[in-house]
Steps between C-alpha positions, in 0.01 A plus 500: 500500500541137419148491352594792269814334393313178418247694304767680295683180437182311398386777270831492318489129450133509378571798262787284349251221465238728330762618240569122420151337517248775576364521139471121451158384412505260797662735740216497760683271752784766514261797543306299770828466692580864459158594637535252786846634595342854524212371708732344751686833513158669544594734218150576362627777276747277341226238441291755313799618300580144392142445395505827304777342296346169459162615350688623193667164438329243258523181687309181598322623818471868419129521608575390853753776556273764352222404740739528797624833365141635458410412861804666638461804287170590672702591815794663332527882442428623148849621426627144534242369249558725195789681338491871607417622152210253463363606854519866402328435166212318688469792748485749216237292317275480809516873542425569133204259510346674801572220745767666703529707816429825310171355405408468872586130537677378813855374521369144570293509178777627296725227625234237434483621142875492470504143637251391248710637221812349649326161517416530129858589431625181667226303328656602174833381628338167586344467147820587332693243715233254421529558128872475514480170702256350253737589205793330679305195599505396138873443517528422874262205467727341245813507721539147618851522644584835663828368648833389348558137401770342281244328271384679194186700481219402270462707180163623625667638815769682305241642265293612795810696643554665166145618474495613864819705448354646172192611697702670771731671266190633314353636828822711521560483878874470566480368846239236424669387180851459662328321790337251258827442320656414837220257576538348152864444556445300812314244294695539179848556638670268256328640200732762334202614288348681802825637633567648156152639486535659846835659407364644174191630659705664777743651253205681333432682837684830566811495715488119580849404392601355840168304519578349160850403611355333808251296292783381269729421795239293683414307172871438416636425844220310666209381311540440127701175423833558332377272212278793406752784447275734317420713819870522571578623145219759535667609827824542312343722245325705771839561670650593164223744444583659839868528402627223707675309223735310722216371705322393177817304400519329844140383475581333163810336649307380804254325260788335309638360834180296548422461126838465315461518131153664515485637150246775554692630796836493313350684202343761734837546682681537167243755379530693831877518463462615138268778600743633765834380378479462126516198254830361639355466847215301372725275297717445811190368686439245221868398487505442872185288502608301193839418666330417826496140625154552661335579178385206296548443124141581400514832690839576340365432158216750552748755637722474194191577286431799715865615473476487120163686510663771714773553243249500218233725648695729728845518346351475154763247380341210309844340427606494861172341591539250223842404617371434852258252365748332253785464749282353775248277315707185559453537873115501481414260240200379709360843606181607357535860627837535324387369160163677507670836576772431243249426220274788585802734521583423144147509374429834671793689329401778263543424134443628155459365148878539445607328832228239530700219337777552748257519785323182376837307507561603859153392607525171305840424665343528845197286397736237357705503824183446706420199285842345480711620788265569793389235750154633544202268521325430169197701598696807569701468178178467318358814662811704401505367145139613476604849594760489226236370252272796588800732429529340162139552412499863637830621354647240272583528129350342197689177572370480854210253418744221423686522822176547698339183355809299567505614866130442529554142379788444736354636815118443448496190281463139619798338667612325173573837326620704792872601516725720694291529827697422805822415316804435719699819556841541347753375759396331820799593721438721789773721658562432868420866560142444400451238775637756749253761388765704333435615147814694403336769303722686262450883539361663180669799341579776753319327789 
């Protein structure tokens, strides 16, 4: 009774092990232990059953297991060696070829013929396993670090994992492909690239929603550093797709706890709130972050630009968007993101021959503010003025050439003839609220 209990417990443990490592290319130490356990239990049927599984697995020492299987197969009854339909097919073929009992041959002769065909059947399995092993050896031989380590992997190692995954995906075996992904993520646990690839591949499989969630949770909660929030954002989009909008919001908020002021996450959260709560909900996200003491000035400048873009492209109100830029520019005189978005906002407005002169004045005003009011580095001012100069050539009037040549001289000429680059901004006083991270934005229109 105790022996039976030990056997049952041991089989359960080894089957769990087989599910975790049984398909590994270097799994032979595990399978050796499984066979050794059954030998100690004197469970010869189990030994043969385990070998029957191993001979189908492409791995390092496949030939050794096949040879042992072949030797044991000579003493095993035929029904254990072949699927029932294959065995019936062979019996039928023997009879049709005049080699069966109906042709006067003895039972022993028929069995000998069946065993010959069975051996050939297993030999085909061996050759197939051999071929699959050889194909995988191309990638397995390049794996230099099959374990996890905090140091980065070489580019050649990452490339090899990508190619190996490509191969298994092309083969189309779900079990083997998912197993290789799990192997890969032992080594590449801190690379969000492979977690994202695994989740996307799994999402393409039918009825695997919970498996996808598990992948994202492992990546987000345990392995991928918070400094790489992409996997967490993808997890939020997945939960939104599944109808769990509040969970998606909580994922965004959890990122912002560790990465306050992370622009991509804030924009993503605002867009999420807009999709499910309307424009005002998105604007509320931007207002809260801009008024937050944990969000730095450069991030706030980028968020103001995103706020204006939201009013322009979603609400369709150019004037409201322009007021956001105008009323807040004095807070962000040294922000490249703010001034770049402001200039491009004006340049991108639709125009016509009748309104081009008004449009030109608005663009010129921003370009002049960049040169005379902003505190941007000279190189950034020069880059933005070049954008304005390209606008002049592409959409300017007959008098454009004069202004263009003057700007060209002032920003591209020698130092002795340059002017207006990096001029001191109008007013140098800073409100104490700026030092405290408060920007005191004035709501625009009906906001």
